[in-house]
N, C-alpha and C positions, 0 to 999 in steps of 0.2 A: 960153278957156269951156276950162271944164275940159269933158272928154262927162259925168260922171255929173251934176251938175247939166242937161249941155242934156240930159238921155235923161231928165232928174224932170219938163223944162220939157214933153218929147211926151207923156210919159204923164200928162201935165196936160192936154192938151192934149185930147188921146184919150179922156181917161177925158170928156169934155166930147161929142164925136155919138154924136147923137139915132140912135135907137133905128128902124131901117129906113134911115139914111142912111149913107153911106162917103166917105171924106177922103182924099184923096193925100200921099206921105210932099214935095212939092214943094210941097203947100195948106200943111203943118203950121212946113216950111224960112221958108216963104213968109211968115207969119206969130209967125213970130220971129224974122223979122229979117237971117236968114240961105236968104236966095231960094237957093244952090249948093247950099247942105248936105241934100237931099231922100236921097245915099245913104246922108248917117250919122244920121238920121230910121230908112231903113231900122235901118241897124242901134242901133239903139238899138228899134227893133222887135222884132230877133231878140233881145233878152240883157231883152224884159219877162216872160217866160214864166215865170213868182219870183213877180209881182205877179199878186193875186191878181181878179177881178171886173172887170181891162182888155178891155175889147173889140175884141183886135187885130187881128179879127180884117174890122174895120169901114173899113183903113187898105190899099187896095188902087196900084198906078201909078197912073199919070198918061192912060189908055190905059184906064183897068176890071180891068184882070191882074193876080191873085190870084196873084201873085209871090215872097206868107211862105209860101206856101201849105205848102213842102215843113218849115216851123218849126215847125205846130201838131204836136200828137198821136195824129192820122194823114193820109196829105195828100188825104182829105174836109172834115174836120176845119170847115176855111174857111169850103168853101159851105154846109155844111150850117149852119155856123151863118146867112151872111146869108142862106140859103134858108128857114132860120126865121123872117126879118122882112123874110121879104117882099120880096128882092133877088131873083130873077130871072140867073142865070148857065150859061150856055150856052163850054163852051169852056173851060173859065178863064177867064172878061171874066165881069165886069157885063152887063148888059142894059141897055140907053138907062139909061147909065150917070149922063152932065147930068142927068138924076128925081134921079138915087141921092144925087147931089152935095155935102155940106154944107160950106162953105167956111167955116171959121173967122177968128171976128171979134173 
């Protein structure tokens, strides 16, 4: 599978993440049938900044850590966007992670 095609599929899923919810790189990879490609999902997210209205801030690692925060315009922007949706963050981690988790289906 070409990366461009894979990246586009990742972005289609990210567009579906509901307001006030988060998902993980691994959940996206699993949904795409490529369970071991969570890192590639991360690469897709790192390349997504030119895509308007993509809620990239809603994708975190499997432990709820804001591992992508350094790829935003400012290092606090990811946290600010999540908090504006009612998701509490402490020490760069989603509080009550499982309560906010959205699994693509």
